[in-house]
N, C-alpha and C positions, 0 to 999 in steps of 0.2 A: 784637414787638421793643420793648425798653425800654432807652434809654441809661442807664448807671449812672455812668460817668465819661468826661469828654471833656478831652483835653489838646491844646492848640494851641500850635505854636511857629513863629514867623516866617511866619504864614499870612495873606495878604491884609492887612487893616488891623491885625492883631495882630503887632506887631514883636518882642515878647518871648515868653516862655512863660506860658501861662494854663491853669488847670485848673478845670473845672466839675464839681462833685459833684452829679449829678442825684438821688442817693439822699436827699440832704437835703430834696428837694422832695416826698418821699413817693411812694406807689405809684399814687395817682390824684389827681384834682382839677385845678384850673387854676393855672398860674403865669404870671407876666408877664415877658417879656423887654423891658425898657424902656431907653430912652436917646434921645439926640438923633438927629436925622436924620443919616445917614452915620456913626454911631458904630460900626457893625459888628454890628447885631442879627441881620440875615439871615445874616451870615457863620457864625453858630453852626450853622444848618441846612446851609449849604454845607459846613462842616467835617465834619458827620456823614455827608452824602451822599458827600463825597470819600473818607472813611475806608472806607465800605462798598463803594462802586462805582468809586472812582478818578477821579471827576469831580464838580465842584460842582453845585449845584442849578440855577443859571441857565444858559440856552443861550449867552449872549454870553460867558461865562467860558471862557477857554482854560486848560488845565492848566499851560501854560508861564508864565502870568501870576500863579500862585498865590503865588510868593515875595514876601514883604512888602518893599516898598521902604523901610520904616523899619527893617528888621532890621540888626543889626550883622553883620560878616563872619563872626564865629566862632559865630553862632547858626544851627543847622541848621533847615531847614523840614520839618516833619512834623506829622501828626495822629495821636493815639492815642485809640481808643475802646474802652471796656469796656461791653458790653451783655449783657442777658439775653434768652433766648428759650426759652419752655416750661420754665422753672425751670433752665436751663443757662446758665453764664457763658462768654462768648466775649471774646477780646481781639484787636484788630487795630491795626496800625500801618502807616501809609503815608507816603511822601514823594514829591513830584513831581520830575521832572527840572528842574534850574535851573542857571543860571550863577553861579559864585562865584569870588572871587579865590583864586589859588593861594597855598599856604603858602610856596612856595619863592621866588616873586618878586612884587613889589608890583604890577607891571603885567601879569602873566599871569592868564588866567582858565581855569578848568576846568569841565566839565559834571558836575554831580552826578547820577548815574543814578537813575531812579525805582526804588523798592524797596517791597516789601510783606512783612509778617510777620503771620500769622494763627494764633493759639493756640486749639486746640479743647479742649473739656472733658476729653477723654481724655489730654491732654498732648501730642498730636501737633501739630507746627508745620508750616505750609505757607508757602512763600516764592515760588512761581511765580505770576506775575500772573494768567494765564488760569485756573490751577487754583483760586486764591483767589476770583476773580470767580464761577466756576461753583459753588464751594462756598457762597458767600454767597447766590447765587440759589437753590440747593437748600434751604438752611436757612430763609430768609425766605419762599420761595415766590413772590417777585416780582422783576422786573427793575428796573433803575435808573429807567426812565420811570414804571412802575407805582408804585414807592415814592414818587416825587415827587407823583404824582397823588393817592395815598392820604394821605400824611403831611404834605403842605405845601399849604395852601389860601391862594392869593394872591388877595385880594379884588378887586383891580383887574381881573384876567382874567375873573372871573365876573360882575362888574358889566357889563363889555363884552359878555359872553355873553348877559346878561339882555335887552339891548336890540338885539342883533345880528339881522340879517335871516337868513332861511333859508339862503341860499348861504354866508353867513359862518359860521353854526352848523354847516353841513355840513362846511366846511373844518376847523373845530375838532374835530368828532366824528371826521372821517376820520383826523386825527392822533392823537386820544386813543384811540379804539377800533380803530384800524388797519383801517379798512374800505375802504382804497384798492383791495383785491383785488376788491371788487364793481364799482368803476369800471373796473378792468382787465378784469374779466369782460365788462362792457358793450362795451369797445373790441374785445376779442377776438371777441365775438359779431358785432359790426359787420364786422370783418375776415373772419370765416368766412362771413357772409351775402354779403358782396361777392364772396368767392372762389367760392361756389356759384353766384351770379348770373352771374359771368363764365364759369364752366364751362357754364352753361345756354346763354348766347349762343354760346360756341364750338361746343358740340354742335349747335346749330341751324344754324350756318354749315357745319359738317362734313356734316350731313345733306343740305343743299342741294347741296353739291359732288358727292354720289354720282350725281346725274342726268347730270352731264357725263362720268362715267367709264363709262357703260353701253355695252357692245359689242352693236350691233343691226344686222341686215342690212336693206337698203333694202326688199326685198320684204315683210318682216315689218312694218316701220314703216308702209308705205303701206296694207297690208291691215289692220293692227291699228287705226291711227288713223282710217281711213275707216269701219271697222265700229263703233268705240267712241266716235268723235267726241272723243277726248282727255279724256273725263270719267271717269278711273279713278285710284284711289290708286296711288302709286309702288310700294309693296310688292306690290300686286296685279298691276300692270303688269310688274314684274320676274318674278314667278311665272309669268305668261302667256308672257313672252319665253323664260324658261328651259324651260318645257314645250314651246314651239315648237321650240327648238334641240335639245332631247332627242329629239323626234320626227324632226327632220331628221337627226340623228346616227344614229338607228335605220335610216332609209332608206338613208343613205350606207353604213352598215356592212353592210346586206343586199346592196347593189350590189357592194361590195368583195368580199364573200364569194363571190358568183356569179362574178366575174372571176377570183378566186383558184382556184375549182373548175375553170373552163375552162382556166386557165393550167396547172394541175396535169395535166389530161388531155393537152394539147398537149405539155407537158414530158415526160410519160411516153412518148408516141408518138415524140417526138424522140429520147429515150434509146434506144428500140427500134431506130430507124433507124440511129443511131450504132453500136449494138451489132452490127447486120447487117454494116455496113461493116468493123467490127473482125473479125467472123467470116470474111468473105471473105478478108481479109488473112491470117488464121490458117490458112485452107484451103490457100492457096498455100504457106505455110510448111510445113505438114504434108506436102504432096505432095513437096516438095523434101527434107525430112528423111527421108521413107519411102524414097526412092531411095538415099540414103546408107546407111541401115540395111540395105537388101537386099544391098548390096555386102559389108558387114561380115558378114552372115549367111552368105554363100557362103564367105567365108574361114574362118569357124569350122567350117563343115561339112567342109571339106577337112582341117582339123586333127584332127577326130574320127576320121577314117579312119586317121591315123598312130598312134593310141593303142595298137594291138596290139603294135607294136615296143617301145613304152615299157614295157609289161607284161612282156615277155620280159627286158628289161634288169633290171627289179625282181627277177625270179625269180633271175637269176644273182647278183645282189648279196646276196640273202638266203642263198643256198647258201654262198657264201664266208664270210659272217658267222657261220653256224652252225659251220663247220669251226674258225674261230678261237676261238669260244666253248668248243668241246670241249677245246681245248689249254690253256685258262686254268688248270686244276687242276695241270698239269705245271709251270706257272710258279710256283705256290705251293710245290710240292715242291722246285723249284730254289732258291727263296728260302730255305727252311728249311735246305737243305744249305749254302748260302753263309753263313747266320747261324751254323751249327754250326762251319764252317771258321774264321770270324772269331773265334768264342769260343776255339777250340783255339789259334789263333795268339796270341791275347791271353794265354792261360794259360801258354803256352811262354815268352812274353816276360817275364811276371811272375816265373815260376820262375827264369829266367835272371838277372833283376835281383836277386832275393832271394838267390840263390847268391853273386853278386858282392858284395852288401852284407855277407853273413856273413863272407866271406873278408877283406874290408877291416876289419871289426870285430875279427876274430881277430888280425890283424896289429897294429892299434892297441892293443888290450888287452894284448898281449904286451909292447909297448914300455912302457906305463904300469906294468905289473907289475915290470919291471926297475928303473924309477925309484923305485918305492915301496920295493923291497928295499934300494936304495942309501940312501934317506932314513932307513930304519929303523936301519941300522948307525950313521949319523951321530948320531941322537937317543940311542941307547944310550950313546954316549961322553959326551955333554953332561949327562946326568942326574945325574952324580956330583957337580957343583959346588954344588948347591942347599943342602946341609946347612951348608956354610961361610957362605953368604949369610944364612941364617936366624939364625945365632949373632950375626953383626954387627948385624942388625936389632933383636934383643932388647936389646942393650947401648944402642943409640941410643934406644929407647923409654923405658928407665929414666931416662936423662939428660933427656929431654923432659918426663917426668912431674914431675920435681923442678922444672924450669923453670916448668911450668904452675902448681904450688903457689905458687911465689914470685910469679908473675904475678897470681894470685888475691888474694894478700896486698896487692899494689900497687893492684889495683882496689878492694879493700875499703877501703884507705887513702883513696883518692880519694872513695869514696862516703861514708865516715864524716866526712871533712873537709867535704864539700858539705852533709851533713845538719846538721852543727854550725852551718855558716854560715846555712842556711835557717831553723833554729829560732831563732837569734839575731835574724834579720830579722823573723820572725813575731811574736816577743815585742814588738819595737819597734812594729810596726804595730798590734797589739792595744792597746798603751798609748795610741797616738794616738786610736784609735776610742773608747776609754774616756773620754778627755778631751772629745772632741766630743759624746758622748752626755750626759755630765754637764752640758755647757753648754746643750744642748737642753732637758734636764729643768728646769734653772733658769729658762730663758726661758719655757717652757710653764707652769710654776708661777706665774710673775708674771702671765701672760695670764689664767690661770684665776682668780686672785684678783681681777683687775680685772673680769672678766665676772660673777663671783658678786656683787660689789658692785653692778654695773649691774643685775643681775637683781632685786635687792631693791627697786629703784625701781618695778617693775611690780606690786607686791603690792596696790596700790589698785585695779587694773582691775576685779576681780570686784565690789568694793564699789560702784564707780562705775556699773557695768552695772546693779546692783540698784537704785541710786538713780534712774538714768535710766528704768528700767522702771516704777518707782513713779510718777515724774512723768508718763510717757506714759500710764499707766493713768488718772491723775488728769485729764489733758487729755482723754483719750478719754471718761471719764465726764462731764466738763464739756461736751464737744461733744454727747454724747447728751442731757444735760440742756438744753443750748442748743437742740438740735433740738426737744426737747419744748416748750421755751418758745416757740420760733419757731412750731411747729405750733399751740400754744395761743393765741399772739398772733394768728396768721392766722385761727384759728377765731373769736376775739373780733371781729376785723375783719369776717370773713364774716358772723358773727351780727349785728354792728352794722349792716352793709349790709342784711341781711334785716330787722332791726328798723326801719331807716329806710324801707325799702320798705313794710313792714307799716304803719308809722306814717303814711306818705304815703297808703297805701291807706285807712287809717282816716280820715284827714282828708278825703280825697276822698269816702269813704262818708258821713262826717259832713256834709260840704257837700251831698252828694247827698240825704242824708236831710232836711236842713233845707229844701232846695229842694222835695223831693217832699212833705214834710209841709205846707209852705206851700201847695203846689198842691192837695193833697187837702183841706186845711181850707177854702181858698177855694172849691173845687168843692162841698164839703158846704154851705158858707154860701150859695152861689149856688143850689144845688139846693133847700135849705130855703126860701130867699126866693122862688124860683119856685113852689114848692108853695103857699106862703102867698098869693102873687099869684094863682095859679090859683083858690084857694079864695075870695079876695077878689072875684074877678070874678063869683062866683055869689051874693054877698051882695045882699040887697034891703033898702031902707030900711024900718024898723019891723018887720023880721023878725029873729028871734034868730040870732046867729052860732052855727054848730054847734060852735065851739071854746070861746068864752067865754060865750055866751048873751046878749050885749048886743044891743039892737035899734038902737043908735045906732052908726054907723060913721064917725067924723069923718075918720080918716086910714087908709083901707084899704091893705093891702100891694100893692105893684106888682111885676110880673115884671121881671127884669134883661134886658140885651141878649141874653145867651146863653140862649136858651130851649130849645135842643135837647139839653140835658144830661139823661140819664136816670140812674136809681138804679144800674144795673149799672156805668156808667162811673165814678161816684163811688166805689162799693165797690171797683172794680178799682184805682183810684188809691190808695185807702186801703190796699188789700192790698199794693201795691207799696211804699208808705211803711212798712208793717209789716215787710216782707221786708228792706228796706234797714236798718231799725232793728235787726232781729235780726242781720244781717250786721255792722253797726257794732259791736254788743255783742260778737260773736264776735271781730272784729278787735281790739277793745280788750283782750279777755282774752288773745289771742295776743300782742299787744304786751307785756302785763304779764309773760307767761311768758318771752318772749324777753329782756326787760329783766332779769328775775330770773336767767335763764341766763347773761346777760352778766356780771352782778354776781358770780355764783358763779365764773365762769371768771376774772374779774379778781382775785378773792380767791386762787384757786389760783395764778394767775400771780405775784402778789405773794408768796405763801407759798413758791413754788418759788425765787423770787429771794432770799428771806430764808434759806431752808434751804440752798440749794446755793451761793449766791454772796454771802450776808451783805449784801444790799442792801435797804434799807428805803425803802418808799413812793416808788419811782421812777415818774415820770409816765408815763402810758400812751403819750403821743405820742413819748416819748424811748426807749421800750423797744425798738422796731424798730431804731433807729439803734444803741442800746447792744448789741443782739444781733449786729448786723453787725460793729461794732467789736470785740466780744468774740471773735467767730469769727475775725476778722483777727488779733487779738492771740494767740489760741490757736494759730492756724496758724503765726504767726511763732515762738511759743514752741516749738511742735512741730518746726519747721524747725531752730531752734537746738539742740534736744535731739538731733535726727537728726544734725546736724553734729558735735555732741560725741560721739555714739555712733560715728560714722564715725572720728573721731580716736582714740577708745578702741580701735576695731577695728584701726586702724593700729598703735596701741601694743601691742595683743595680738599682732599679727603680729611686731612687733619683739621681743616677749617670747619668742615661739616660736623666732624666729631666734637670740636670745640663748641660749635653752635648748639648741638644737641645737649651737651653737658650744661651750657648756660641755661637752656630752656628747662632742663631737669632741675637745676638748682633753684630757678625762679619758682617752678611749680612746687618744689619742696618747701621754699620759704612761704608761699601762699598757704600751703597745708599747715605749716607750723604756726603762722599767724592766726589761722582759723582755729587751730587747736588751742592757742593761748586765749583767744576770745571766748571760746566755749568753756575752757577751764575757769576763766574769771567769772562767767555767769554761774557756773556750778558752785564756785567758792562763795559768791554773794548769797545764793539760795541756802547753802549749807550754814552760813553764819546766821541768817534769819531763822532757819529751823532750829539752830542751837539755842538762840535766845528764847524762842517759843517753848522749847523743851524744858529750859530752866524754870520758866514761869509755871508750866503745868506741874512740874515736879513739886514746887513749893506749895501749890494749891492742894495737892493730894496729901502732903504732910500735915497741913492745917486741918483738913477734914478728918484725918485719922486721930489727931490729937483731941478733937472735939468729942469723938466717940469713945476714946480710951482715956488717955491722960497726956499731959504735956511732957515733952522730952521723953517720949516712949522709946523703949528698946525694941527695934523691929523684929528681931529673931525671937525674943522671949514672948512677945505678944502673939507672934505667928504660931508658936508651939502651943500655947494655951488655947488659942482659937481652934486649932485643929483637934485638940483633945476634946473640948466641949462639943464640937461638931460631930465627932465620932460617937460620943455617948448619946446625944440627942437622936442621931440617925438610927442607932441601934434600938432605942425605945420606940421610935416611930415605926420601925420595921416590925417589931413584935406586935404593937397595937394593930397595925394593918393586917397582920396574919390572923389575929383573933377576929377582927371584923370580917375578914374574907371567909373564915370558917362559918361564922354566924350567918352570913349572907347565903352561903351554900346550904346551910341547914334550913333556912326559911324557904329557899327555892324547892328543896326536897320535900318539905312539909306541904307546900302548895300542890306539888305533884302527887303526893300520897292522897290528899283529899279528893283528887280527881280520879286516881287509879283504883281505890278500894271499892266504890260502887260498881265500876266496870267489872272488876274481878268477881263480885257477888253475882252479877247478872250472867257472866260467862259460865259459872258453875251450874246455875239453874238450867241453862241451855243444854249443857252436856248431859245432865240427868234425863232430860226429855229425849235426847238421842239414844240413850241406852234402852229406854222402854221401846222405841221404834225398832231397834235392832232385834230385840227378843221376839217381837211379832214376826218379822221377816224370816228368822231362823226356823220358827215353827212351821211355816208354809214350805220352806225349802226341804226340810227333813221328810215331809209327807211325799213330795215329788220324787225324792231319791228312793224311797221305799218302793214305790210303784215301778220305777225304772228297773230296779234289781229283779223284780218278779218277771218282767218281760224278757230280760236277758236269759234267765234260767230256762224259760219255756223254749226259746229258739235253740239253745245249746243242746237240749235233749233230742231234737229232731235232726241234727247234723252229724256226719260221719267223722269229720276232722275237727281238730280243735280250732283252727282258723283258716282263713282264705289262702294263706301262703302255703300251708301244708297241702291243701287241695290242689293248688296250681302245680306244686312240685310233683304230685302224683300223676297229674295229667301229662306233664312233660316226660315223666318216666315211661308212661304207656306209649307216647309218641316215639320216643327213642327206640323202644323195643320193636314197635311196628316198622320203623325205618330200617333197623338191622335185619329183620326177617326179609323184607322186600329187597334189600341190597344183596343179600345172600342168594335169593332166588334169581335175581337179575344176573349176578356174576356167574352162577353155575350154568344158566341158560346161554350166556354169551360165550363161556368157555366151551360149552358143548357145540355151539354153532361154529366157533373158530376151529376147533379140532376137526369138525366135519369138513370144513373148507380146506384145512391144511392137509388132511388125508387125501382129498381129491387132487390137490396140487402135487403132492408127493407122488401119487400114482401117475400123473401126467409126466412129471420130470423123470421118473424112472423109465417110462416108456420112451421119452425123447433121448435119453442117454443111451439106452440099448440100441436105438435106431442109429445114432451118431457113431457109436463104437463099431457097429456092423458095417456101416458105410466106409470107414477109414481103417479097416482091418489090415490093408495091404502095406501101410507105412511101417518100415523097419527102422527103429530109432538108432540101433548100433551102426547099420550101414550108412545112414544119413550123417551121423556124428563123424565117422571116419572120412567121408567125402568132404565134409565141411572143413576139417583140419587140413586136408590136402590142399584145398583151394586157398585157405588162409595162409599157408606157408608159401605157396606159389605167388600170392599177392604181395607178401612181404619181400620176397626175392626180387620181383619186378620193380617194386617201389624203391628198393635200395639202388638198383641199376639206374632208375629214373632220376633219383636224387643225386647220384654221382655225376651223371651226365649233365643235370641241371646246374650242379655246383660248378662244373667246368665251364658250362655256357655262361654263368654269371661272372666268373673270373675273367673269361675271355672278353665278355662285353665291357667289363670294367677296364680291362687292359686296353681295349680299342678306344674307349672314351678318354682315358688318360693319355694314350698315344697321340690321339688327334689333338688333345689340349696342349700337350708338350710340343707337338709338331707346329701348332699355331704360335706358341710362345717362341719356338726356335725361329720361325719366319719373322715374328715381330722383333726378336733380338737381332736377327740378321739385317732387318730394315733399319733399326736404330744404329747398328754397327756401321752400316753404309753411310747414314746421315752424319753420325758423330765423326766418322773418319774424314768425310768431306769438310765438316765444320772445323775439325782440328787441323786439317791441312791448310784451310783458309787462314785460321788464327796463326799457324806456324809459318805461313808463306811457302807451302810446299806444293801448290797447285801447278801442274805442268802447263807450260805455255803462258803463265802469268808471272808478274814481278814477284821475286822471292823476298817479300817484306812481311815481317810479323805484325800482328795487330797493334801491339804496344808501340812498335817502331813507326807504324803508320800514323798513330795518334801524335807521337813525338814530332814526326815530319810536319804535320799540320800546324802544331804549335810553333815549330821552328820556322816555317814559312811566314807565319804572322809576325814573329820576332824580326825576321830578316826584312820584311816589308817596312816595319816601323824603324828598324835600325838604319836602313838605306837612306831614309829621308835625312838623317843626320850625317851619315858617313859620306854621302854624295856632297853635302855642303862642306863638311870638315876637310874633305880631300880636294876641295876646289873643283868638283865635277870630274875628278879623275877616275874614282873607283866605285864599284858596287859589289856587295856581298851576294854570292849565289851558292845554292846547294850544288855540290859537285855532280857533274854528269855521270860519273862512275857510280854515284849514289843510286841512280834510278834502277829499280828492279833488284836491288841487292841490299838486304837488311844489314849486312856487316859494315857497309860504308854509307848507309842511308842518310847520315847526319854530317858527312864531311863537308868542308867549306872550300870554295874557290873564290878568286877575286877576278871580276870583269874589269879590264882596263879600257876606259873609253878613249884613251889617246890613240891606241892602235887596234882596238876592237878584239883583243886577245883575252883568253881565260887562263889564269895560272893559279897555283896553289897558294893558300893563305900563308904558308911558311915563307914565301918569297917577300913578304912585307918587311919594311925596315922597322926598327924599334919604335920610332914615333908613329909610323903608319899603323903598327900593331896596337899601340895604345888607343889611337883614334878608332880603330875597328872594334877594340874591346869596349871602349866607352859607348860607342853607338849600339853595340849589342846590349850593353847594360841598360841604356836608356830605353831601347826597344823592348827589352824584357820587362822593365818597370812599367811601361805603357800597357803591355799585354796583360800583366798580372792585375793592374789597376782596372782595366776594362772587364776582366773576368770577375772582379770583386763587386760588380754592380754599380758602376758610375759613382764611386766614392770621391770625396773631395779631400785629398791629401796634398796640401799646398806647400809641403816642405820636402826637400830632397837633400841628402847628404852624399857626397862623392869623396871616397877615401883614397888618397895618394894616387900615383901614376903619372903625374904631370912632369916629373923630372926627366923623362926620356925624350921630351919634345924640344925641337929647335924653336927659335923665336917665331918663325912664320907659322909653323904648325900649331904652336901654342896659341897664337892669335886667332887661327881658324877655329880651334876647339873652344876658345873663350867666346868667340862670336856665336857659335852654335849654342852654347850654354846660355848666353844672354838672350838669344831668340826664344829659348825654352822658358826663360824666367819672365818673359813679358806677359805671359798668361796668368798673372797674379800668383806666380810660384816663386818661393824663396829658396834659393839653392845654396847650400853650405858646402864649400870645398875644404876638405881636410888635407892639408899639405904643408910641407916645410920649404917649398921651392921659393927662392927669393924673388924671381921674376913676377910671380903671382902677387907678391906684396905690393909691387909697383903698379900692377894691372888692376887689382881689386881694392877699392877705397874703403869698403866696410870690412872690419876685421875683428875677430875674437882672438886675442893673443894669450897663449898658454905659456906660463913660465913655472919653473921650479926653484924653490929657495934652497938654501944650503942644507936644510933638514930633509929635503926630498919631497916636500909638500907642494902640490900644484896650486896655482892661482890663476884667475882669469881677469881679463880687462878688455873692454870694448873700445876700439879705436876707429873713428870715422874721419878719413882724410879730407 
């Protein structure tokens, strides 16, 4: 994360609006935030922290106190931050909630609600607080606390940390690295261990209580304890007791089964005795019942003797029944004769009725015939008047026809008059429509002219679009060229960094070579001197030297202090020197190539600036800022063009609307012209029809005058005409009615002439029929008389009146026969049944006597007494068995529970042992091991990582003198596990951190802070926070130490990291050329200014 622009309004000490452009400070390096104490230097970081996370950097600050007390009422409180992250630009604006005076009243206050507005690179805007906070956390990869830990180094805190004791450091680490969960784990393990220990004690007490619940008989206790002397395990004791009680149960069960067997035998004998008593009672009852049955048997025997008389009676009844059956056919013959008699009587009656009907009809028809003859004579007289009536009717019709012609003329007169009036009215209406249409045409022509003039204003749209398109293409090309320039500029910066690194590496290699070359030369010199010394030791006075041949040796060579150097070591050092020299030459060549590449890229950059933007010799340091400004101006220009294009699009829409309106107006004019043309045609036709109607009307008037009189009065003539017509029509109707009546009479006369002969013939036929009927009746009466004689003869020979009575008598005889036979059968069956029953009773009595005699020795009283004795004994033994069985069940349950609790106790003891070992491990109480708690162990690992990172800086800052180490007394002791010592490379000694001077303590604290920032950043998942703020602490450093510290910070800033130092030290103002100067005016309001030296 790199801040680009920060805008502060009415925030803490900044009473007005202040804007800080961080882009002016470059992409990396160090800049100074300077000002007097309390000027508002740290507030800048507070504002960045508030913009990102909604709270300032310090813990003591409350969001509600962020409103500047110096701010005017109309100035709002907010912070705006534009920042980049992974080459993407983000913008965020926040304001806290604060009280301000209401605009409505001077003494009223209102609360301004806190708001946030977060603009993403894709144009999306977030406004919900929680949503923005989560998005910031997702983008940056750190939360608010981690951001402050990584980006804000407060020296005072780390100086305190440097000299703090282990408990204080643990408290700091617990808060920073959130390791309180390890302490919570230790507490929970203590609680769990205590819980398991309490469970162990409870189970022990429960196991002891089992001995009191044991159900044990006295005889077992005495026998058992005397035999075993009470030296037996409780579980074994319970098993022995349960075994004893199970054996006792078996014996009791066996005794109970014997008693139950004897009881069953006695119960069986008792049942037999009871059964014998019942049989004795049954024997007496059978004897009594047998006596009664013997009496009934004798009675049935007497009845059987009477059955012969009953059989004779049946024979007589059957005889009589057969006689009646034989006469049944005669009853059928009698019935047929009676049916025949009935039919004859019916026919005679019908013929008589028919004869009477015919006589009546003849008499009636004769009367009707006389009436018809009279009517015929009357009609013949009236038929002669019809010719006179027809002549009168013809005259009337002629008069009516003339009247109808005159009436039609009158109707035609009215119609022609109405037509004339209608056509005159139509001509007037068409003239009005014509005037209206002409007005509309004039109005639309004016509108069309105005719209056509308006349409000419839009002719420039196409040209403007073409111009805008050209401008957009130019801006797009410029943007692409700018992108290329930006890429080329970045490549130059990147290559410059690579060059600086290579140059640094070359200088280091050069220094290394110089040192190594000096070492190898010295070693070679020492080696050669030692070789000469060794040779000199072998020289003898007056003997020639093997080298120079001299026999005098005034100053023989001596060996140096280092005598153990051999040729291989010297050659090895010289080889190293040669390798470093070769590497140095290679690095020198690389630096030259990179520098050449930079120059080529710079030339290309200047060439592109000259070719594409006509800019000559722009300084390299200003190119980045120029590109950003150019991008901004191109963006603004593009936005203006887009706005103009939108306006032209609106104008184009207006043009289309205008075009549509012109088209509609033209269409409307065409319709109006068509309507005018059509109306003119209608008007011409109407005028011609009007003239024709006038002519027709005049002709009708002339025709009427011919038939009536000249200058006639239309209404008067019309009334007279109607009156005459009414009279004539009435006369015509009356004549027509008379004629109609006469015509009907003629028709009726004609019918009568035909009907009278028919009627006469019909009467003659009916008289002939009457004679025929009289003959038929005479014959039928003779047949009827003969039939009656035959019926009387048959009736005299029959017993019953009819067949039904005879059949009823036969049925009566059959029922009587059935009853007699049923009685005989029943009495015989009863006799047989009684006979069998008496035989069975005799046998049953014999069997009962035999059974009673056989079991006469069973005494029911004795058996009952014996049964009761066994029953009581069984009850007593069962109770003893149940008591013993109950004790056995209880003891078995106790044994099961005891073994279960014993298992639980063993499991609890196992858990207790494991938890004790685990708790001792967490608390660092294991004997023979380091006494370090788990949380302290975690802190030590973090601490060692921090020390590793810190020592990279501290070693450089101290010019290779010092290194931070965890104190040796810390090992194996949690109370001092995080104490610090200083290793002094100058003398190889270790001493306490408290022995450092003020400046050295600052360097150590700064190293720790930077190391801590690196560790937290690594823990946050490789995030890219390219900004660092260091607050105060440089005032304690001397000039040399300050230079070393600044050198270390500059090396840190080379990795594209921008470091802001918050300080009021004057030396830093001279050392750091990029500065944000904070000042306060007389009102106490802070102001900012960027100064680049």
